[in-house]
DODRENBA-780011 format. One record per atom (N, C-alpha, C): residue number from 1; residue in three letters; atom name; z, y, x. Coordinates in steps of 0.2 Angstrom, whole numbers. Example, Ala and Ser with C-alpha at 12.3 -4.5 7.8 and 13.67 -1.06 7.14 Angstrom:
2
+-----+-----+----+-------+-------+-------+
:   k :   r :  a :    c3 :    c2 :    c1 :
+-----+-----+----+-------+-------+-------+
:   1 : ALA :  N :    39 :   -28 :    66 :
:   1 : ALA : CA :    39 :   -22 :    62 :
:   1 : ALA :  C :    39 :   -16 :    66 :
:   2 : SER :  N :    35 :   -11 :    64 :
:   2 : SER : CA :    36 :    -5 :    68 :
:   2 : SER :  C :    39 :     0 :    64 :
+-----+-----+----+-------+-------+-------+
This chain:
166
+-----+-----+----+-------+-------+-------+
:   k :   r :  a :    c3 :    c2 :    c1 :
+-----+-----+----+-------+-------+-------+
:   1 : MET :  N :     0 :    -6 :     4 :
:   1 : MET : CA :     0 :     0 :     0 :
:   1 : MET :  C :     0 :     6 :     4 :
:   2 : THR :  N :    -4 :    11 :     3 :
:   2 : THR : CA :    -5 :    17 :     7 :
:   2 : THR :  C :     1 :    22 :     5 :
:   3 : ARG :  N :     2 :    27 :     9 :
:   3 : ARG : CA :     8 :    32 :     8 :
:   3 : ARG :  C :     6 :    35 :     1 :
:   4 : ARG :  N :     0 :    37 :     0 :
:   4 : ARG : CA :    -2 :    40 :    -6 :
:   4 : ARG :  C :     0 :    36 :   -12 :
:   5 : HIS :  N :    -2 :    29 :   -12 :
:   5 : HIS : CA :     0 :    25 :   -18 :
:   5 : HIS :  C :     7 :    24 :   -18 :
:   6 : ALA :  N :    11 :    24 :   -13 :
:   6 : ALA : CA :    18 :    23 :   -13 :
:   6 : ALA :  C :    21 :    29 :   -16 :
:   7 : GLY :  N :    18 :    35 :   -14 :
:   7 : GLY : CA :    21 :    42 :   -17 :
:   7 : GLY :  C :    19 :    42 :   -25 :
:   8 : PHE :  N :    14 :    40 :   -27 :
:   8 : PHE : CA :    12 :    40 :   -34 :
:   8 : PHE :  C :    17 :    35 :   -38 :
:   9 : ALA :  N :    18 :    29 :   -35 :
:   9 : ALA : CA :    23 :    24 :   -38 :
:   9 : ALA :  C :    30 :    27 :   -39 :
:  10 : LEU :  N :    32 :    30 :   -34 :
:  10 : LEU : CA :    38 :    34 :   -34 :
:  10 : LEU :  C :    39 :    39 :   -39 :
:  11 : ALA :  N :    34 :    43 :   -40 :
:  11 : ALA : CA :    33 :    48 :   -45 :
:  11 : ALA :  C :    34 :    45 :   -52 :
:  12 : ILE :  N :    30 :    40 :   -53 :
:  12 : ILE : CA :    30 :    36 :   -60 :
:  12 : ILE :  C :    37 :    34 :   -61 :
:  13 : VAL :  N :    40 :    30 :   -56 :
:  13 : VAL : CA :    47 :    28 :   -57 :
:  13 : VAL :  C :    52 :    34 :   -59 :
:  14 : HIS :  N :    51 :    39 :   -55 :
:  14 : HIS : CA :    55 :    45 :   -56 :
:  14 : HIS :  C :    54 :    48 :   -63 :
:  15 : ALA :  N :    48 :    49 :   -65 :
:  15 : ALA : CA :    47 :    51 :   -72 :
:  15 : ALA :  C :    49 :    47 :   -77 :
:  16 : ALA :  N :    49 :    40 :   -76 :
:  16 : ALA : CA :    51 :    35 :   -81 :
:  16 : ALA :  C :    59 :    36 :   -82 :
:  17 : LEU :  N :    62 :    36 :   -76 :
:  17 : LEU : CA :    70 :    37 :   -76 :
:  17 : LEU :  C :    72 :    43 :   -80 :
:  18 : MET :  N :    68 :    49 :   -78 :
:  18 : MET : CA :    70 :    55 :   -82 :
:  18 : MET :  C :    68 :    55 :   -89 :
:  19 : GLY :  N :    63 :    52 :   -91 :
:  19 : GLY : CA :    61 :    51 :   -98 :
:  19 : GLY :  C :    66 :    47 :  -102 :
:  20 : SER :  N :    68 :    42 :   -99 :
:  20 : SER : CA :    73 :    37 :  -102 :
:  20 : SER :  C :    79 :    41 :  -103 :
:  21 : LEU :  N :    81 :    45 :   -99 :
:  21 : LEU : CA :    88 :    49 :  -100 :
:  21 : LEU :  C :    87 :    54 :  -105 :
:  22 : GLY :  N :    81 :    57 :  -105 :
:  22 : GLY : CA :    80 :    62 :  -111 :
:  22 : GLY :  C :    79 :    59 :  -118 :
:  23 : LEU :  N :    76 :    53 :  -118 :
:  23 : LEU : CA :    76 :    49 :  -124 :
:  23 : LEU :  C :    83 :    47 :  -126 :
:  24 : LYS :  N :    87 :    45 :  -122 :
:  24 : LYS : CA :    94 :    43 :  -124 :
:  24 : LYS :  C :    98 :    48 :  -126 :
:  25 : LEU :  N :    97 :    54 :  -123 :
:  25 : LEU : CA :   101 :    60 :  -126 :
:  25 : LEU :  C :    98 :    62 :  -133 :
:  26 : LEU :  N :    92 :    62 :  -134 :
:  26 : LEU : CA :    89 :    63 :  -141 :
:  26 : LEU :  C :    91 :    58 :  -146 :
:  27 : VAL :  N :    92 :    52 :  -144 :
:  27 : VAL : CA :    94 :    47 :  -149 :
:  27 : VAL :  C :   101 :    48 :  -150 :
:  28 : ASP :  N :   105 :    50 :  -145 :
:  28 : ASP : CA :   112 :    51 :  -146 :
:  28 : ASP :  C :   113 :    57 :  -151 :
:  29 : ARG :  N :   109 :    62 :  -150 :
:  29 : ARG : CA :   110 :    68 :  -155 :
:  29 : ARG :  C :   109 :    66 :  -162 :
:  30 : GLN :  N :   105 :    61 :  -163 :
:  30 : GLN : CA :   104 :    58 :  -170 :
:  30 : GLN :  C :   109 :    54 :  -172 :
:  31 : ARG :  N :   112 :    50 :  -168 :
:  31 : ARG : CA :   116 :    44 :  -170 :
:  31 : ARG :  C :   123 :    45 :  -169 :
:  32 : LEU :  N :   126 :    49 :  -164 :
:  32 : LEU : CA :   133 :    51 :  -163 :
:  32 : LEU :  C :   135 :    56 :  -168 :
:  33 : PRO :  N :   142 :    56 :  -169 :
:  33 : PRO : CA :   144 :    62 :  -174 :
:  33 : PRO :  C :   144 :    68 :  -170 :
:  34 : ARG :  N :   144 :    73 :  -173 :
:  34 : ARG : CA :   143 :    80 :  -170 :
:  34 : ARG :  C :   148 :    85 :  -174 :
:  35 : GLY :  N :   150 :    90 :  -171 :
:  35 : GLY : CA :   154 :    95 :  -174 :
:  35 : GLY :  C :   154 :   102 :  -170 :
:  36 : TRP :  N :   157 :   107 :  -173 :
:  36 : TRP : CA :   158 :   113 :  -169 :
:  36 : TRP :  C :   165 :   114 :  -167 :
:  37 : ALA :  N :   165 :   117 :  -161 :
:  37 : ALA : CA :   171 :   118 :  -157 :
:  37 : ALA :  C :   172 :   125 :  -155 :
:  38 : ARG :  N :   177 :   129 :  -155 :
:  38 : ARG : CA :   178 :   136 :  -153 :
:  38 : ARG :  C :   178 :   135 :  -145 :
:  39 : THR :  N :   175 :   140 :  -141 :
:  39 : THR : CA :   175 :   140 :  -134 :
:  39 : THR :  C :   178 :   146 :  -131 :
:  40 : ALA :  N :   180 :   145 :  -125 :
:  40 : ALA : CA :   182 :   150 :  -120 :
:  40 : ALA :  C :   178 :   150 :  -114 :
:  41 : PRO :  N :   172 :   154 :  -115 :
:  41 : PRO : CA :   167 :   154 :  -109 :
:  41 : PRO :  C :   170 :   157 :  -103 :
:  42 : PHE :  N :   167 :   154 :   -97 :
:  42 : PHE : CA :   168 :   157 :   -90 :
:  42 : PHE :  C :   163 :   155 :   -86 :
:  43 : ASP :  N :   162 :   158 :   -80 :
:  43 : ASP : CA :   157 :   156 :   -74 :
:  43 : ASP :  C :   150 :   156 :   -77 :
:  44 : PRO :  N :   147 :   161 :   -78 :
:  44 : PRO : CA :   140 :   161 :   -81 :
:  44 : PRO :  C :   134 :   158 :   -77 :
:  45 : SER :  N :   135 :   158 :   -70 :
:  45 : SER : CA :   129 :   156 :   -66 :
:  45 : SER :  C :   131 :   155 :   -59 :
:  46 : THR :  N :   127 :   150 :   -56 :
:  46 : THR : CA :   128 :   149 :   -49 :
:  46 : THR :  C :   121 :   148 :   -46 :
:  47 : PRO :  N :   120 :   150 :   -39 :
:  47 : PRO : CA :   113 :   150 :   -37 :
:  47 : PRO :  C :   110 :   143 :   -36 :
:  48 : LEU :  N :   115 :   138 :   -35 :
:  48 : LEU : CA :   112 :   131 :   -34 :
:  48 : LEU :  C :   111 :   127 :   -41 :
:  49 : ARG :  N :   115 :   129 :   -46 :
:  49 : ARG : CA :   114 :   125 :   -52 :
:  49 : ARG :  C :   110 :   128 :   -57 :
:  50 : GLY :  N :   108 :   135 :   -56 :
:  50 : GLY : CA :   104 :   138 :   -61 :
:  50 : GLY :  C :   109 :   142 :   -66 :
:  51 : ARG :  N :   106 :   144 :   -71 :
:  51 : ARG : CA :   110 :   148 :   -76 :
:  51 : ARG :  C :   113 :   144 :   -82 :
:  52 : TYR :  N :   119 :   145 :   -82 :
:  52 : TYR : CA :   123 :   141 :   -87 :
:  52 : TYR :  C :   129 :   144 :   -89 :
:  53 : VAL :  N :   132 :   142 :   -95 :
:  53 : VAL : CA :   139 :   145 :   -97 :
:  53 : VAL :  C :   144 :   139 :   -97 :
:  54 : ARG :  N :   149 :   139 :   -93 :
:  54 : ARG : CA :   154 :   134 :   -93 :
:  54 : ARG :  C :   159 :   135 :   -99 :
:  55 : LEU :  N :   160 :   130 :  -103 :
:  55 : LEU : CA :   164 :   131 :  -109 :
:  55 : LEU :  C :   170 :   127 :  -109 :
:  56 : ALA :  N :   176 :   130 :  -110 :
:  56 : ALA : CA :   182 :   127 :  -111 :
:  56 : ALA :  C :   183 :   126 :  -119 :
:  57 : LEU :  N :   182 :   120 :  -121 :
:  57 : LEU : CA :   182 :   118 :  -128 :
:  57 : LEU :  C :   189 :   118 :  -131 :
:  58 : GLU :  N :   190 :   122 :  -136 :
:  58 : GLU : CA :   197 :   122 :  -139 :
:  58 : GLU :  C :   197 :   117 :  -145 :
:  59 : ILE :  N :   201 :   112 :  -144 :
:  59 : ILE : CA :   201 :   106 :  -149 :
:  59 : ILE :  C :   208 :   106 :  -152 :
:  60 : PRO :  N :   207 :   107 :  -159 :
:  60 : PRO : CA :   214 :   106 :  -163 :
:  60 : PRO :  C :   216 :    99 :  -163 :
:  61 : VAL :  N :   222 :    97 :  -161 :
:  61 : VAL : CA :   225 :    91 :  -161 :
:  61 : VAL :  C :   230 :    90 :  -167 :
:  62 : ASP :  N :   231 :    84 :  -169 :
:  62 : ASP : CA :   236 :    82 :  -174 :
:  62 : ASP :  C :   242 :    81 :  -170 :
:  63 : SER :  N :   248 :    82 :  -173 :
:  63 : SER : CA :   254 :    81 :  -170 :
:  63 : SER :  C :   255 :    84 :  -163 :
:  64 : VAL :  N :   255 :    90 :  -162 :
:  64 : VAL : CA :   256 :    93 :  -156 :
:  64 : VAL :  C :   264 :    93 :  -155 :
:  65 : PRO :  N :   266 :    91 :  -149 :
:  65 : PRO : CA :   273 :    91 :  -148 :
:  65 : PRO :  C :   276 :    98 :  -148 :
:  66 : LEU :  N :   282 :    98 :  -152 :
:  66 : LEU : CA :   285 :   105 :  -152 :
:  66 : LEU :  C :   290 :   107 :  -146 :
:  67 : GLU :  N :   292 :   102 :  -143 :
:  67 : GLU : CA :   296 :   103 :  -137 :
:  67 : GLU :  C :   292 :   104 :  -131 :
:  68 : PRO :  N :   294 :   109 :  -127 :
:  68 : PRO : CA :   290 :   111 :  -121 :
:  68 : PRO :  C :   289 :   106 :  -116 :
:  69 : SER :  N :   294 :   101 :  -116 :
:  69 : SER : CA :   293 :    95 :  -111 :
:  69 : SER :  C :   287 :    91 :  -113 :
:  70 : GLY :  N :   284 :    91 :  -119 :
:  70 : GLY : CA :   278 :    87 :  -121 :
:  70 : GLY :  C :   272 :    90 :  -119 :
:  71 : TYR :  N :   272 :    96 :  -116 :
:  71 : TYR : CA :   266 :    99 :  -114 :
:  71 : TYR :  C :   263 :    98 :  -107 :
:  72 : GLY :  N :   256 :    97 :  -107 :
:  72 : GLY : CA :   253 :    95 :  -101 :
:  72 : GLY :  C :   247 :    92 :  -102 :
:  73 : ILE :  N :   244 :    87 :   -99 :
:  73 : ILE : CA :   238 :    84 :  -100 :
:  73 : ILE :  C :   239 :    78 :  -103 :
:  74 : SER :  N :   235 :    76 :  -109 :
:  74 : SER : CA :   235 :    70 :  -112 :
:  74 : SER :  C :   228 :    68 :  -115 :
:  75 : GLY :  N :   228 :    62 :  -115 :
:  75 : GLY : CA :   222 :    59 :  -118 :
:  75 : GLY :  C :   221 :    61 :  -125 :
:  76 : VAL :  N :   214 :    61 :  -127 :
:  76 : VAL : CA :   213 :    63 :  -134 :
:  76 : VAL :  C :   207 :    59 :  -137 :
:  77 : ARG :  N :   207 :    57 :  -143 :
:  77 : ARG : CA :   202 :    53 :  -147 :
:  77 : ARG :  C :   198 :    59 :  -151 :
:  78 : LEU :  N :   192 :    60 :  -150 :
:  78 : LEU : CA :   189 :    65 :  -153 :
:  78 : LEU :  C :   185 :    62 :  -160 :
:  79 : ARG :  N :   184 :    66 :  -165 :
:  79 : ARG : CA :   180 :    65 :  -171 :
:  79 : ARG :  C :   178 :    71 :  -174 :
:  80 : ALA :  N :   173 :    71 :  -178 :
:  80 : ALA : CA :   171 :    76 :  -182 :
:  80 : ALA :  C :   173 :    76 :  -189 :
:  81 : VAL :  N :   176 :    81 :  -191 :
:  81 : VAL : CA :   179 :    82 :  -198 :
:  81 : VAL :  C :   176 :    88 :  -201 :
:  82 : ASP :  N :   173 :    88 :  -207 :
:  82 : ASP : CA :   170 :    93 :  -210 :
:  82 : ASP :  C :   166 :    98 :  -205 :
:  83 : GLY :  N :   162 :    95 :  -201 :
:  83 : GLY : CA :   158 :    99 :  -196 :
:  83 : GLY :  C :   161 :   102 :  -190 :
:  84 : ARG :  N :   168 :   100 :  -190 :
:  84 : ARG : CA :   172 :   103 :  -184 :
:  84 : ARG :  C :   175 :    97 :  -180 :
:  85 : VAL :  N :   175 :    99 :  -173 :
:  85 : VAL : CA :   178 :    94 :  -169 :
:  85 : VAL :  C :   186 :    94 :  -169 :
:  86 : VAL :  N :   189 :    89 :  -170 :
:  86 : VAL : CA :   196 :    88 :  -170 :
:  86 : VAL :  C :   198 :    82 :  -166 :
:  87 : GLY :  N :   205 :    82 :  -163 :
:  87 : GLY : CA :   207 :    77 :  -159 :
:  87 : GLY :  C :   213 :    74 :  -161 :
:  88 : GLU :  N :   215 :    68 :  -159 :
:  88 : GLU : CA :   221 :    64 :  -160 :
:  88 : GLU :  C :   223 :    62 :  -153 :
:  89 : LEU :  N :   230 :    64 :  -152 :
:  89 : LEU : CA :   232 :    62 :  -145 :
:  89 : LEU :  C :   233 :    55 :  -145 :
:  90 : ASP :  N :   231 :    52 :  -139 :
:  90 : ASP : CA :   231 :    45 :  -138 :
:  90 : ASP :  C :   231 :    44 :  -130 :
:  91 : ASP :  N :   237 :    43 :  -127 :
:  91 : ASP : CA :   237 :    42 :  -120 :
:  91 : ASP :  C :   234 :    36 :  -117 :
:  92 : SER :  N :   231 :    31 :  -122 :
:  92 : SER : CA :   227 :    26 :  -119 :
:  92 : SER :  C :   220 :    28 :  -117 :
:  93 : VAL :  N :   218 :    34 :  -120 :
:  93 : VAL : CA :   211 :    36 :  -118 :
:  93 : VAL :  C :   211 :    40 :  -111 :
:  94 : ARG :  N :   206 :    38 :  -107 :
:  94 : ARG : CA :   206 :    40 :  -100 :
:  94 : ARG :  C :   202 :    47 :  -101 :
:  95 : SER :  N :   197 :    47 :  -105 :
:  95 : SER : CA :   192 :    53 :  -105 :
:  95 : SER :  C :   189 :    54 :  -112 :
:  96 : PRO :  N :   189 :    59 :  -115 :
:  96 : PRO : CA :   191 :    66 :  -112 :
:  96 : PRO :  C :   199 :    67 :  -113 :
:  97 : ARG :  N :   201 :    71 :  -109 :
:  97 : ARG : CA :   209 :    73 :  -109 :
:  97 : ARG :  C :   209 :    81 :  -111 :
:  98 : VAL :  N :   215 :    82 :  -115 :
:  98 : VAL : CA :   216 :    89 :  -117 :
:  98 : VAL :  C :   222 :    92 :  -113 :
:  99 : GLN :  N :   222 :    98 :  -112 :
:  99 : GLN : CA :   228 :   102 :  -109 :
:  99 : GLN :  C :   232 :   105 :  -115 :
: 100 : LEU :  N :   238 :   103 :  -116 :
: 100 : LEU : CA :   242 :   106 :  -121 :
: 100 : LEU :  C :   246 :   111 :  -118 :
: 101 : GLN :  N :   246 :   117 :  -122 :
: 101 : GLN : CA :   249 :   123 :  -119 :
: 101 : GLN :  C :   253 :   126 :  -125 :
: 102 : LEU :  N :   258 :   130 :  -123 :
: 102 : LEU : CA :   262 :   134 :  -128 :
: 102 : LEU :  C :   262 :   141 :  -126 :
: 103 : GLY :  N :   258 :   145 :  -129 :
: 103 : GLY : CA :   257 :   152 :  -127 :
: 103 : GLY :  C :   260 :   157 :  -132 :
: 104 : GLY :  N :   265 :   160 :  -131 :
: 104 : GLY : CA :   268 :   165 :  -136 :
: 104 : GLY :  C :   271 :   161 :  -142 :
: 105 : GLY :  N :   273 :   155 :  -141 :
: 105 : GLY : CA :   276 :   151 :  -146 :
: 105 : GLY :  C :   271 :   147 :  -150 :
: 106 : ILE :  N :   265 :   148 :  -149 :
: 106 : ILE : CA :   260 :   145 :  -153 :
: 106 : ILE :  C :   257 :   139 :  -149 :
: 107 : PRO :  N :   257 :   133 :  -151 :
: 107 : PRO : CA :   254 :   127 :  -147 :
: 107 : PRO :  C :   246 :   128 :  -148 :
: 108 : SER :  N :   243 :   126 :  -142 :
: 108 : SER : CA :   236 :   126 :  -142 :
: 108 : SER :  C :   233 :   120 :  -137 :
: 109 : SER :  N :   227 :   118 :  -138 :
: 109 : SER : CA :   224 :   113 :  -134 :
: 109 : SER :  C :   217 :   114 :  -132 :
: 110 : ARG :  N :   215 :   113 :  -127 :
: 110 : ARG : CA :   208 :   113 :  -124 :
: 110 : ARG :  C :   206 :   108 :  -120 :
: 111 : LEU :  N :   200 :   106 :  -119 :
: 111 : LEU : CA :   198 :   100 :  -115 :
: 111 : LEU :  C :   200 :   102 :  -108 :
: 112 : ALA :  N :   203 :    97 :  -104 :
: 112 : ALA : CA :   205 :    98 :   -97 :
: 112 : ALA :  C :   199 :   100 :   -93 :
: 113 : GLU :  N :   193 :    97 :   -95 :
: 113 : GLU : CA :   187 :    98 :   -91 :
: 113 : GLU :  C :   182 :   102 :   -95 :
: 114 : ALA :  N :   179 :   108 :   -92 :
: 114 : ALA : CA :   174 :   112 :   -95 :
: 114 : ALA :  C :   168 :   108 :   -95 :
: 115 : VAL :  N :   164 :   110 :  -100 :
: 115 : VAL : CA :   157 :   107 :  -101 :
: 115 : VAL :  C :   152 :   113 :  -100 :
: 116 : ALA :  N :   146 :   111 :   -97 :
: 116 : ALA : CA :   141 :   116 :   -95 :
: 116 : ALA :  C :   136 :   116 :  -100 :
: 117 : PHE :  N :   134 :   122 :  -102 :
: 117 : PHE : CA :   128 :   123 :  -107 :
: 117 : PHE :  C :   123 :   128 :  -103 :
: 118 : PHE :  N :   117 :   125 :  -102 :
: 118 : PHE : CA :   112 :   129 :   -98 :
: 118 : PHE :  C :   108 :   133 :  -102 :
: 119 : ILE :  N :   107 :   139 :  -100 :
: 119 : ILE : CA :   103 :   144 :  -103 :
: 119 : ILE :  C :    97 :   146 :  -100 :
: 120 : PRO :  N :    91 :   148 :  -103 :
: 120 : PRO : CA :    85 :   150 :  -100 :
: 120 : PRO :  C :    86 :   157 :   -96 :
: 121 : GLU :  N :    82 :   158 :   -91 :
: 121 : GLU : CA :    83 :   164 :   -87 :
: 121 : GLU :  C :    82 :   171 :   -91 :
: 122 : HIS :  N :    78 :   171 :   -96 :
: 122 : HIS : CA :    76 :   177 :  -100 :
: 122 : HIS :  C :    81 :   178 :  -105 :
: 123 : VAL :  N :    85 :   174 :  -106 :
: 123 : VAL : CA :    90 :   175 :  -112 :
: 123 : VAL :  C :    96 :   179 :  -110 :
: 124 : PRO :  N :    99 :   184 :  -113 :
: 124 : PRO : CA :   105 :   187 :  -111 :
: 124 : PRO :  C :   111 :   182 :  -111 :
: 125 : ASP :  N :   116 :   183 :  -107 :
: 125 : ASP : CA :   122 :   179 :  -107 :
: 125 : ASP :  C :   125 :   179 :  -114 :
: 126 : PRO :  N :   125 :   173 :  -117 :
: 126 : PRO : CA :   128 :   172 :  -124 :
: 126 : PRO :  C :   135 :   173 :  -124 :
: 127 : SER :  N :   138 :   172 :  -118 :
: 127 : SER : CA :   146 :   172 :  -118 :
: 127 : SER :  C :   149 :   179 :  -119 :
: 128 : ARG :  N :   145 :   184 :  -117 :
: 128 : ARG : CA :   147 :   191 :  -118 :
: 128 : ARG :  C :   146 :   193 :  -126 :
: 129 : ARG :  N :   152 :   193 :  -129 :
: 129 : ARG : CA :   152 :   194 :  -136 :
: 129 : ARG :  C :   155 :   201 :  -138 :
: 130 : PRO :  N :   153 :   204 :  -142 :
: 130 : PRO : CA :   157 :   210 :  -144 :
: 130 : PRO :  C :   164 :   209 :  -148 :
: 131 : PRO :  N :   168 :   213 :  -148 :
: 131 : PRO : CA :   174 :   212 :  -152 :
: 131 : PRO :  C :   173 :   209 :  -159 :
: 132 : GLY :  N :   177 :   205 :  -161 :
: 132 : GLY : CA :   176 :   202 :  -168 :
: 132 : GLY :  C :   172 :   196 :  -168 :
: 133 : GLU :  N :   169 :   194 :  -163 :
: 133 : GLU : CA :   164 :   188 :  -163 :
: 133 : GLU :  C :   167 :   183 :  -158 :
: 134 : GLU :  N :   167 :   177 :  -160 :
: 134 : GLU : CA :   169 :   171 :  -156 :
: 134 : GLU :  C :   163 :   167 :  -154 :
: 135 : LEU :  N :   163 :   164 :  -148 :
: 135 : LEU : CA :   157 :   159 :  -146 :
: 135 : LEU :  C :   160 :   152 :  -148 :
: 136 : TRP :  N :   156 :   149 :  -151 :
: 136 : TRP : CA :   157 :   141 :  -153 :
: 136 : TRP :  C :   151 :   137 :  -150 :
: 137 : ALA :  N :   153 :   131 :  -149 :
: 137 : ALA : CA :   147 :   126 :  -147 :
: 137 : ALA :  C :   147 :   120 :  -152 :
: 138 : GLU :  N :   141 :   118 :  -154 :
: 138 : GLU : CA :   140 :   112 :  -157 :
: 138 : GLU :  C :   139 :   106 :  -152 :
: 139 : VAL :  N :   143 :   101 :  -153 :
: 139 : VAL : CA :   143 :    96 :  -148 :
: 139 : VAL :  C :   142 :    89 :  -151 :
: 140 : THR :  N :   139 :    84 :  -147 :
: 140 : THR : CA :   140 :    77 :  -149 :
: 140 : THR :  C :   146 :    74 :  -146 :
: 141 : ILE :  N :   148 :    69 :  -150 :
: 141 : ILE : CA :   155 :    66 :  -148 :
: 141 : ILE :  C :   153 :    59 :  -146 :
: 142 : PRO :  N :   152 :    57 :  -140 :
: 142 : PRO : CA :   151 :    50 :  -137 :
: 142 : PRO :  C :   158 :    46 :  -138 :
: 143 : ARG :  N :   157 :    39 :  -137 :
: 143 : ARG : CA :   162 :    35 :  -138 :
: 143 : ARG :  C :   168 :    36 :  -132 :
: 144 : GLY :  N :   165 :    38 :  -126 :
: 144 : GLY : CA :   169 :    39 :  -121 :
: 144 : GLY :  C :   166 :    45 :  -117 :
: 145 : GLY :  N :   171 :    49 :  -114 :
: 145 : GLY : CA :   169 :    55 :  -110 :
: 145 : GLY :  C :   169 :    61 :  -114 :
: 146 : PRO :  N :   167 :    66 :  -110 :
: 146 : PRO : CA :   168 :    73 :  -114 :
: 146 : PRO :  C :   162 :    74 :  -118 :
: 147 : PRO :  N :   163 :    78 :  -123 :
: 147 : PRO : CA :   158 :    80 :  -128 :
: 147 : PRO :  C :   152 :    83 :  -124 :
: 148 : ARG :  N :   146 :    83 :  -127 :
: 148 : ARG : CA :   140 :    86 :  -124 :
: 148 : ARG :  C :   137 :    91 :  -129 :
: 149 : PRO :  N :   137 :    97 :  -126 :
: 149 : PRO : CA :   135 :   103 :  -130 :
: 149 : PRO :  C :   127 :   103 :  -132 :
: 150 : ILE :  N :   126 :   105 :  -138 :
: 150 : ILE : CA :   119 :   104 :  -141 :
: 150 : ILE :  C :   116 :   112 :  -141 :
: 151 : ARG :  N :   120 :   116 :  -145 :
: 151 : ARG : CA :   118 :   123 :  -146 :
: 151 : ARG :  C :   125 :   127 :  -146 :
: 152 : LEU :  N :   124 :   134 :  -146 :
: 152 : LEU : CA :   129 :   139 :  -146 :
: 152 : LEU :  C :   129 :   142 :  -153 :
: 153 : GLY :  N :   134 :   145 :  -155 :
: 153 : GLY : CA :   134 :   148 :  -162 :
: 153 : GLY :  C :   139 :   154 :  -161 :
: 154 : VAL :  N :   139 :   159 :  -166 :
: 154 : VAL : CA :   144 :   164 :  -166 :
: 154 : VAL :  C :   148 :   164 :  -172 :
: 155 : MET :  N :   155 :   165 :  -172 :
: 155 : MET : CA :   159 :   165 :  -178 :
: 155 : MET :  C :   161 :   172 :  -179 :
: 156 : LYS :  N :   158 :   175 :  -184 :
: 156 : LYS : CA :   160 :   182 :  -186 :
: 156 : LYS :  C :   162 :   182 :  -194 :
: 157 : ASP :  N :   167 :   185 :  -195 :
: 157 : ASP : CA :   170 :   186 :  -202 :
: 157 : ASP :  C :   170 :   179 :  -206 :
: 158 : GLY :  N :   172 :   174 :  -202 :
: 158 : GLY : CA :   173 :   167 :  -205 :
: 158 : GLY :  C :   166 :   164 :  -206 :
: 159 : ARG :  N :   160 :   166 :  -203 :
: 159 : ARG : CA :   154 :   163 :  -204 :
: 159 : ARG :  C :   151 :   161 :  -198 :
: 160 : LEU :  N :   149 :   155 :  -197 :
: 160 : LEU : CA :   146 :   153 :  -191 :
: 160 : LEU :  C :   139 :   153 :  -191 :
: 161 : THR :  N :   135 :   156 :  -186 :
: 161 : THR : CA :   128 :   157 :  -186 :
: 161 : THR :  C :   126 :   154 :  -179 :
: 162 : PRO :  N :   121 :   149 :  -179 :
: 162 : PRO : CA :   119 :   147 :  -173 :
: 162 : PRO :  C :   115 :   152 :  -169 :
: 163 : LEU :  N :   115 :   152 :  -163 :
: 163 : LEU : CA :   111 :   157 :  -159 :
: 163 : LEU :  C :   104 :   154 :  -157 :
: 164 : ASP :  N :    99 :   158 :  -157 :
: 164 : ASP : CA :    92 :   156 :  -155 :
: 164 : ASP :  C :    91 :   158 :  -148 :
: 165 : LEU :  N :    92 :   153 :  -143 :
: 165 : LEU : CA :    92 :   154 :  -136 :
: 165 : LEU :  C :    85 :   152 :  -133 :
: 166 : ARG :  N :    80 :   152 :  -136 :
: 166 : ARG : CA :    73 :   150 :  -133 :
: 166 : ARG :  C :    70 :   156 :  -131 :
+-----+-----+----+-------+-------+-------+
């Protein structure tokens, strides 16, 4: 086999691998549960990875411990309820995990690992919102591992509107 043929064969294998990953993600979007979660965006871009918004997803959990000693990192089982992502604390789950916090006497929880949402170069940074608007993300919920963001939306006056980032 010549170098040229080997190069073509390698390119075909690479395209098949990338195509199968893309197909898997498309099938997951149709098959897996999905829901919206409020986000706390940070770190809008790096030169090596391209333009993206890192999102710390805020996940409401059932039975948040009331005593301060119960706060820290815990496993969580995610599910979609009425179009929103909610969690149930479960220490047998390895991933995803949530950070439980008590801020100003109010318990809160967010995913311990942020997720990345890649944005096109020509689109203004969607994480910069005017007062009164919150950034939300629609995510698919796989059986294991962190949720995968599909699209972003804005919550304003109790109404969630998806953003067109094309």
